[in-house]
C-alpha positions in Angstrom: -1.5 -14.4 14.8 -2.6 -15.0 10.7 -3.4 -18.0 9.3 0.2 -18.1 8.5 1.4 -19.1 11.6 2.6 -22.9 12.4 0.6 -25.2 15.2 3.8 -25.9 16.7 3.2 -28.2 19.5 4.8 -27.5 23.1 7.1 -29.8 22.8 8.1 -29.1 19.4 9.3 -25.7 20.9 10.9 -26.9 23.8 13.3 -28.7 21.4 14.3 -26.1 19.6 17.9 -25.0 19.5 18.9 -21.6 19.0 20.5 -20.5 15.8 22.9 -17.5 17.0 22.2 -14.7 14.3 25.6 -13.8 14.0 27.1 -14.3 10.3 29.1 -17.7 9.9 27.7 -19.0 13.5 27.3 -22.3 13.6 25.5 -25.5 15.4 25.5 -28.6 16.0 23.6 -31.1 14.1 23.3 -34.3 16.0 19.7 -33.8 15.3 17.7 -33.0 11.8 16.4 -29.4 13.3 18.2 -26.3 13.7 17.7 -23.1 15.1 14.7 -21.5 16.7 11.3 -19.7 15.7 10.9 -15.8 17.2 9.2 -13.0 16.7 10.2 -9.0 16.6 7.6 -5.7 16.6 7.5 -3.6 13.8 9.3 -0.2 14.3 8.1 2.8 12.1 9.4 2.7 8.7 10.2 -1.1 9.0 9.4 -3.3 6.2 10.1 -7.1 5.7 12.9 -6.6 3.7 14.5 -4.9 6.0 13.9 -7.1 8.9 15.1 -10.0 6.4 18.2 -8.2 6.2 18.6 -7.6 10.3 18.2 -11.1 11.0 19.7 -13.0 8.3 17.2 -13.8 6.5 15.5 -13.8 2.8 13.2 -11.4 1.2 10.9 -15.0 0.3 11.4 -16.5 3.4 10.5 -13.5 5.9 6.9 -12.8 3.2 5.6 -16.1 3.0 6.1 -16.9 6.7 4.3 -13.6 7.3 1.7 -13.7 4.4 -0.8 -11.8 6.5 1.6 -8.7 6.2 2.0 -6.2 3.9 5.6 -6.4 3.0 6.3 -2.8 2.0 3.7 -1.1 4.7 3.7 -3.6 7.9 1.4 -1.9 10.7 3.8 -0.1 13.4 3.9 -2.4 16.7 2.5 -5.7 15.0 4.6 -9.3 15.8 6.6 -10.6 13.1 8.0 -13.8 13.1 12.0 -14.8 12.6 11.9 -17.9 10.9 15.4 -18.9 11.5 14.5 -22.5 12.2 15.5 -25.2 9.4 15.3 -28.6 8.8 18.3 -30.2 7.7 17.9 -31.6 3.8 18.4 -34.8 3.4 21.5 -35.3 1.8 25.2 -36.0 2.1 26.2 -33.6 5.4 29.3 -32.5 4.2 30.7 -29.5 2.0 28.3 -26.7 0.9 24.5 -27.6 0.4 22.4 -25.6 -1.8 18.9 -26.4 -1.9 17.0 -23.9 -4.5 13.8 -24.2 -3.9 14.2 -23.0 -0.5 16.9 -20.5 -1.1 19.1 -21.4 1.3 22.7 -22.3 1.4 24.0 -25.1 4.6 27.6 -25.1 5.2 28.9 -28.3 7.0 32.5 -28.5 9.1 32.9 -32.6 9.6 35.9 -31.8 11.4 34.1 -30.5 14.9 33.3 -33.1 17.4 30.0 -34.1 16.0 30.1 -32.0 13.0 29.0 -28.2 12.8 26.5 -26.3 10.2 26.1 -22.5 9.3 23.1 -21.8 7.1 22.7 -18.4 4.8 20.0 -17.0 2.7 20.6 -16.4 -1.2 19.1 -15.7 -4.1 19.2 -18.5 -7.5 18.3 -18.1 -11.2 15.1 -16.7 -12.1 12.7 -19.4 -14.4 14.8 -18.8 -17.6 18.5 -18.8 -16.3 17.8 -21.7 -13.7 20.3 -22.4 -11.5 22.4 -26.0 -12.2 21.8 -29.0 -10.2 23.8 -31.7 -9.2 27.5 -31.8 -7.5 30.6 -29.6 -8.4 33.3 -28.5 -6.5 34.8 -24.8 -5.6 37.3 -24.6 -8.1 39.1 -21.5 -7.6 38.6 -18.1 -5.3 38.6 -14.3 -6.3 39.0 -11.4 -4.0 37.6 -7.7 -5.7 36.6 -9.8 -9.0 36.0 -7.9 -12.5 32.7 -9.0 -14.0 33.2 -10.1 -17.7 29.3 -10.1 -18.9 28.6 -13.4 -21.6 27.4 -12.5 -24.7 24.2 -13.7 -23.6 23.5 -11.2 -21.0 25.3 -8.4 -23.1 22.5 -9.3 -25.7 19.7 -9.3 -23.0 20.7 -5.9 -21.5 21.3 -4.8 -24.9 17.3 -5.2 -26.0 16.1 -3.8 -23.0 17.9 -0.5 -23.9 20.2 -1.0 -20.7 23.8 -1.8 -22.7 26.6 -3.1 -20.3 30.5 -2.8 -21.0 32.2 -5.9 -21.8 34.3 -5.5 -18.5 32.6 -4.0 -15.1 36.0 -3.5 -12.9 35.5 -3.9 -8.6 33.7 -1.1 -7.1 30.1 -0.6 -6.0 28.4 -1.0 -9.7 30.0 -4.3 -9.8 27.3 -7.1 -9.3 30.0 -9.6 -8.3 30.4 -7.8 -5.1 33.7 -7.9 -3.5 34.4 -11.8 -3.5 33.3 -14.6 -5.4 34.0 -18.4 -5.6 34.4 -20.2 -8.7 32.6 -23.0 -9.6 33.3 -26.3 -11.2 30.3 -25.9 -13.7 31.4 -23.6 -16.0 30.1 -20.2 -15.8 28.4 -20.3 -12.7 29.6 -18.6 -9.2 28.8 -18.1 -5.5 29.4 -14.5 -5.0 28.3 -11.4 -3.2 26.3 -8.5 -4.1 26.0 -4.8 -4.9 22.3 -5.2 -4.3 21.5 -7.1 -1.1 17.7 -6.2 -0.9 17.6 -8.8 -3.7 18.6 -11.9 -1.8 16.4 -13.9 -1.2 14.4 -13.8 -4.4 14.9 -15.8 -8.0 17.2 -12.8 -9.5 20.0 -14.2 -10.8 21.5 -15.7 -14.1 22.0 -18.9 -12.5 24.7 -18.2 -10.1 24.3 -18.1 -6.1 24.3 -14.7 -4.6 24.9 -14.0 -1.3 24.9 -11.1 1.4 27.9 -9.2 1.1 28.9 -10.2 4.9 28.2 -14.2 4.4 29.8 -14.4 1.2 33.2 -12.5 2.8 32.4 -15.0 5.9 32.6 -17.8 3.6 35.3 -16.8 1.9 37.3 -16.8 4.5 36.4 -20.4 5.4 35.9 -22.0 2.7 38.8 -23.9 0.3 39.4 -24.6 -2.8 37.9 -28.4 -3.8 35.2 -28.2 -1.3 32.4 -29.9 -2.5 28.8 -28.2 -4.0 25.7 -29.9 -4.2 22.9 -28.6 -5.5 19.4 -29.9 -4.7 15.6 -29.1 -5.2 13.9 -30.3 -2.2 10.6 -28.0 -1.6 9.8 -30.5 1.2 11.8 -31.7 4.0 11.4 -33.9 7.3 13.3 -34.4 10.2 13.5 -35.8 13.7 14.3 -33.5 16.8 14.6 -35.7 20.0 11.7 -38.0 18.7 9.4 -35.4 17.6 8.7 -35.4 13.7 9.1 -32.0 11.7 8.2 -30.8 8.3 8.9 -28.1 6.1 6.9 -27.0 3.2 8.7 -24.6 0.2 7.2 -23.6 -2.5 7.7 -25.2 -5.8 9.1 -23.2 -8.7 6.2 -22.4 -11.2 7.8 -24.4 -13.6 8.2 -27.8 -11.1 4.5 -26.7 -9.5 2.2 -29.8 -8.3 -1.3 -30.0 -7.4 -2.2 -30.4 -4.0 -3.1 -34.1 -4.1 0.5 -35.2 -5.2 2.4 -32.4 -3.1 0.3 -34.7 -0.5 1.7 -37.7 -2.1 5.1 -36.2 -2.0 4.9 -35.7 1.5 3.9 -39.1 2.6 6.5 -40.6 0.4 8.9 -38.5 2.0 7.9 -39.5 5.4 7.9 -43.2 4.5 11.4 -42.9 2.9 13.2 -41.3 6.2 11.0 -43.2 8.8 10.1 -46.5 7.2 6.7 -47.8 7.2 7.0 -48.4 11.0 3.7 -47.4 12.9 4.0 -43.5 13.2 1.8 -41.0 15.3 1.5 -38.3 13.0 -1.2 -35.5 12.5 -2.5 -35.7 8.6 -4.4 -32.7 8.8 -1.5 -30.8 9.7 0.4 -32.4 6.7 -2.2 -31.4 4.5 -2.6 -27.8 6.3 1.2 -27.2 5.5 1.6 -28.8 1.9 -1.6 -26.1 1.4 -0.1 -22.9 3.1 3.7 -23.7 2.3 5.0 -21.1 4.5 8.5 -22.7 5.0 8.5 -22.5 8.6 9.2 -25.9 10.1 6.5 -27.5 12.5 6.0 -30.6 14.6 3.6 -33.1 12.9 3.7 -36.2 14.7 6.7 -38.5 17.0 8.0 -41.8 16.5 
């Protein structure tokens, strides 16, 4: 195993819950941690991007969880971590929650007994076209949408020598894919893509992209009026059967903090979540996690 693998306790692994890999599958969220970690061997010709698509992951999350693996020429037969374990964001567990630095969406169903949650990898806005944060709603649904590039995107492509038509109809050249959810923040969508290998990267003009199979599932289940919360939580903590878990993702470059600042932020989050009661924690493990920023949840202590 490379240094990017988490030092999970036996207790932490025992209490992990399995999150099915079927698109749109759900899991109860009585606890703050869902899913499980697993491994898979590399077969001939596979890349990390290929494995990400198979296991419903985004490219960045599988890459940072396996930082010692060549993403394009991994060694055949070597084991790759599948980081399908997640600490739920510290926010209201309703509607759609989009955690931008994690590049992951959480969809809550509070009508089921105990509450259910499904989670999907996404792409978000790049540095010069950031995804807007805050609360909004799904304001409409479009099947086989046409794309009307705004003037700013038309201008950008023209400057690159790649002019776009003013309207791109439905079909394989449409970057919106087959399904789109309109958001109440004007000009922004949750939509599919005709370039699925870009999922899990900062590549959009601010919209939220999903794998085609995932947006199809979301489109069929979500109705207009559903709440959408776009948040920024690079560090998350949660509790699973008395074990405290932490998950640390890299902040985007424009929001990056130094190591000491990240440690202080992490401890503020822990104490904000659990109060000032005496906690049995491994501070060295916390320091290691905020230094490595693998995005993989790991146990840091217990109540």
